[in-house]
C-alpha positions as a LaTeX table, in Angstrom:
\begin{tabular}{lrrr}
\hline
Residue & $x$ (\AA) & $y$ (\AA) & $z$ (\AA) \\
\hline
Met1 & 40.64 & $-6.76$ & 10.26 \\
Asp2 & 40.50 & $-10.42$ & 9.30 \\
Asp3 & 40.86 & $-11.37$ & 12.97 \\
Lys4 & 37.46 & $-9.84$ & 13.69 \\
Phe5 & 35.73 & $-12.25$ & 11.36 \\
Lys6 & 37.70 & $-15.43$ & 11.88 \\
Asp7 & 34.88 & $-16.97$ & 13.96 \\
Ala8 & 32.08 & $-15.59$ & 11.80 \\
Ile9 & 29.58 & $-18.01$ & 10.38 \\
Pro10 & 28.86 & $-17.57$ & 6.67 \\
Thr11 & 25.27 & $-16.74$ & 5.81 \\
Ser12 & 23.21 & $-16.95$ & 2.67 \\
Thr13 & 23.47 & $-14.34$ & $-0.06$ \\
Leu14 & 21.42 & $-11.17$ & 0.37 \\
Ile15 & 18.69 & $-10.98$ & $-2.26$ \\
Val16 & 17.09 & $-7.61$ & $-2.98$ \\
Lys17 & 13.76 & $-7.67$ & $-4.78$ \\
Pro18 & 12.16 & $-4.68$ & $-6.50$ \\
Asn19 & 9.15 & $-3.01$ & $-4.95$ \\
Ala20 & 5.71 & $-4.02$ & $-6.12$ \\
Thr21 & 4.67 & $-2.68$ & $-9.49$ \\
Pro22 & 1.95 & $-0.01$ & $-9.71$ \\
Glu23 & $-0.44$ & $-2.60$ & $-11.13$ \\
Asp24 & 0.08 & $-4.80$ & $-8.05$ \\
Leu25 & $-0.50$ & $-1.86$ & $-5.73$ \\
Glu26 & $-3.68$ & $-0.83$ & $-7.56$ \\
Thr27 & $-5.11$ & $-4.35$ & $-7.36$ \\
Thr28 & $-4.28$ & $-4.66$ & $-3.68$ \\
Thr29 & $-5.72$ & $-1.24$ & $-2.97$ \\
Lys30 & $-8.95$ & $-2.07$ & $-4.81$ \\
Glu31 & $-9.27$ & $-5.33$ & $-2.90$ \\
Val32 & $-8.61$ & $-3.63$ & 0.42 \\
Leu33 & $-11.00$ & $-0.78$ & $-0.34$ \\
Gln34 & $-13.73$ & $-3.22$ & $-1.43$ \\
Ser35 & $-13.54$ & $-4.87$ & 1.99 \\
Met36 & $-14.02$ & $-1.50$ & 3.76 \\
Thr37 & $-17.32$ & 0.19 & 4.50 \\
Lys38 & $-18.10$ & 3.54 & 2.88 \\
Thr39 & $-17.43$ & 5.29 & 6.19 \\
Lys40 & $-14.01$ & 3.61 & 6.48 \\
Ile41 & $-13.16$ & 4.60 & 2.90 \\
Val42 & $-14.01$ & 8.24 & 3.69 \\
Glu43 & $-11.87$ & 8.10 & 6.84 \\
Tyr44 & $-8.97$ & 6.49 & 4.94 \\
Ala45 & $-9.15$ & 9.13 & 2.20 \\
Gln46 & $-9.10$ & 11.94 & 4.78 \\
Gln47 & $-6.32$ & 10.54 & 6.95 \\
Glu48 & $-4.01$ & 8.96 & 4.41 \\
Leu49 & $-4.56$ & 11.01 & 1.27 \\
Gly50 & $-5.90$ & 14.30 & 2.59 \\
Ile51 & $-8.93$ & 14.28 & 0.30 \\
Glu52 & $-12.58$ & 14.74 & 1.12 \\
Leu53 & $-15.09$ & 12.29 & $-0.34$ \\
Asp54 & $-18.81$ & 12.95 & $-0.68$ \\
His55 & $-20.73$ & 10.48 & 1.52 \\
Arg56 & $-23.50$ & 10.40 & $-1.07$ \\
Leu57 & $-21.26$ & 8.79 & $-3.72$ \\
Ser58 & $-21.53$ & 5.09 & $-4.41$ \\
Lys59 & $-18.87$ & 2.87 & $-2.91$ \\
Gln60 & $-17.36$ & 2.21 & $-6.34$ \\
Ala61 & $-17.20$ & 5.95 & $-7.12$ \\
Met62 & $-15.39$ & 6.50 & $-3.82$ \\
Ile63 & $-12.92$ & 3.72 & $-4.58$ \\
Asp64 & $-12.27$ & 5.18 & $-8.04$ \\
Gln65 & $-11.54$ & 8.61 & $-6.53$ \\
Val66 & $-9.17$ & 7.11 & $-3.94$ \\
Ile67 & $-7.34$ & 5.15 & $-6.66$ \\
Asp68 & $-7.03$ & 8.26 & $-8.82$ \\
Ala69 & $-5.73$ & 10.33 & $-5.89$ \\
Asn70 & $-3.30$ & 7.61 & $-4.88$ \\
Ile71 & $-1.58$ & 7.36 & $-8.28$ \\
\hline
\end{tabular}
């Protein structure tokens, strides 16, 4: 078995980092949602989360509903 690796070149150590914390995800989601139009937020909610948003809601109310559904 050692013969297989005799010509191998050593590499750096593998570093595994934890996934983002929920607070990081919420902030990123809010920032991303703020950059979307209301129509895009409705489409995102339907496609990604399977929820229906009322088009008459304010943009912030839509974002709050998406955040709540995503948690």
